[in-house]
C-alpha positions in Angstrom: 0.0 -0.1 -0.1 3.0 2.6 0.7 4.1 2.0 -2.6 0.9 3.1 -4.3 0.5 5.8 -2.0 4.3 7.0 -3.1 3.7 6.3 -7.0 0.6 8.4 -6.7 2.3 11.6 -4.8 5.3 11.6 -7.0 2.8 11.1 -10.2 1.1 13.9 -8.5 4.1 16.1 -7.9 5.7 15.4 -11.7 2.1 16.8 -13.3 2.1 20.1 -11.0 5.8 20.6 -12.0 5.4 20.2 -15.5 2.0 22.1 -15.7 3.8 24.7 -13.9 6.8 24.9 -16.7 4.0 25.2 -19.3 2.5 27.7 -17.7 5.5 29.6 -17.2 6.2 29.3 -21.2 3.0 30.8 -22.4 4.0 34.5 -21.2 7.5 34.6 -22.8 6.4 36.5 -25.5 3.9 39.4 -24.8 1.6 40.8 -27.0 -0.5 44.0 -27.6 -3.6 44.7 -28.8 -5.2 46.4 -31.8 -6.2 50.0 -31.3 -5.9 53.0 -32.9 -3.0 54.1 -29.8 -0.7 52.0 -31.2 -0.8 53.9 -34.2 -0.5 57.0 -32.3 2.6 55.4 -30.4 4.4 54.5 -33.7 3.3 57.7 -35.5 5.2 59.8 -32.0 8.4 57.0 -32.5 7.6 55.6 -29.4 7.1 52.4 -30.9 8.4 50.7 -34.3 5.8 48.7 -35.8 7.0 45.9 -38.7 4.7 43.6 -40.6 6.6 40.9 -41.7 4.4 39.7 -44.6 5.9 39.7 -48.5 6.4 42.5 -50.1 2.9 42.2 -52.0 1.0 41.4 -49.3 2.1 44.5 -47.4 1.3 46.8 -50.1 -2.2 45.2 -50.5 -2.8 46.3 -47.1 -1.1 47.3 -43.7 -1.1 49.1 -40.2 -0.2 52.8 -40.8 3.2 53.5 -39.6 4.6 50.0 -39.8 7.9 48.8 -42.1 8.0 45.7 -44.5 10.3 43.5 -43.1 9.7 39.8 -44.6 10.1 37.0 -41.5 12.4 35.1 -44.2 15.1 37.9 -44.3 14.6 39.7 -41.3 18.9 39.0 -40.6 18.7 41.6 -43.8 17.0 44.4 -41.5 19.2 43.9 -38.2 21.4 47.3 -39.5 18.3 49.3 -39.7 16.9 47.8 -36.7 20.0 48.6 -34.5 18.9 51.9 -33.4 15.8 51.3 -32.0 17.3 48.2 -29.4 15.8 50.0 -26.6 12.4 51.0 -28.4 9.2 48.5 -28.1 8.7 46.2 -31.1 5.9 45.4 -32.2 5.4 42.3 -34.6 2.8 40.9 -36.9 1.9 39.0 -40.1 -1.6 37.6 -41.5 -2.4 35.3 -38.6 0.8 35.0 -36.4 3.2 32.3 -37.4 5.4 34.4 -39.2 5.4 37.3 -36.5 6.4 34.9 -33.9 9.4 33.3 -36.2 10.5 36.5 -36.8 10.2 37.4 -32.7 12.5 34.6 -32.4 14.9 35.9 -34.3 14.7 39.5 -32.6 15.2 38.0 -29.0 17.7 36.2 -29.8 19.8 39.3 -30.8 18.9 40.8 -27.6 16.3 43.8 -28.7 15.0 44.5 -25.2 11.5 44.6 -26.0 9.1 42.4 -28.8 5.8 42.4 -28.8 3.3 40.2 -30.9 0.3 42.4 -31.9 -3.1 40.1 -30.6 -5.2 38.9 -33.6 -2.2 40.0 -36.5 -3.7 41.4 -39.8 -6.7 39.8 -39.8 -7.8 40.4 -36.1 -6.6 44.5 -37.1 -9.2 44.5 -40.3 -11.7 42.9 -38.2 -11.5 45.1 -35.7 -12.3 48.2 -38.5 -9.1 50.2 -38.1 -7.4 51.9 -40.7 -5.3 50.3 -43.2 -2.9 51.8 -45.6 -3.0 50.5 -49.4 0.2 50.9 -51.7 
């Protein structure tokens, strides 16, 4: 009976430990909500907004003030980004996958505050917020 009780408690302890690890990892990439406030902060040069979609997608419509830096070539833009290492950088794409890949690169290069735009371009458009076209 003692062995069964010990196995039970060890199993519970392992389950709690694993769940705490996943909870901690869920908060490692901060995000920001879509709002007109974002455009103001970008316009005032407080934040940098990076659209990591393709140039074609960017031309079809992007958030005002965003800079296009395709995720698969983000390394090519590092020199341009160096002056913004201490500035909050908000990254978005169409639905989130490419933004998260670009965020990992920027975080590895020790940019101080890299955030993800919740909902990405799909969420921005669905909220009826302004879109610039080229």
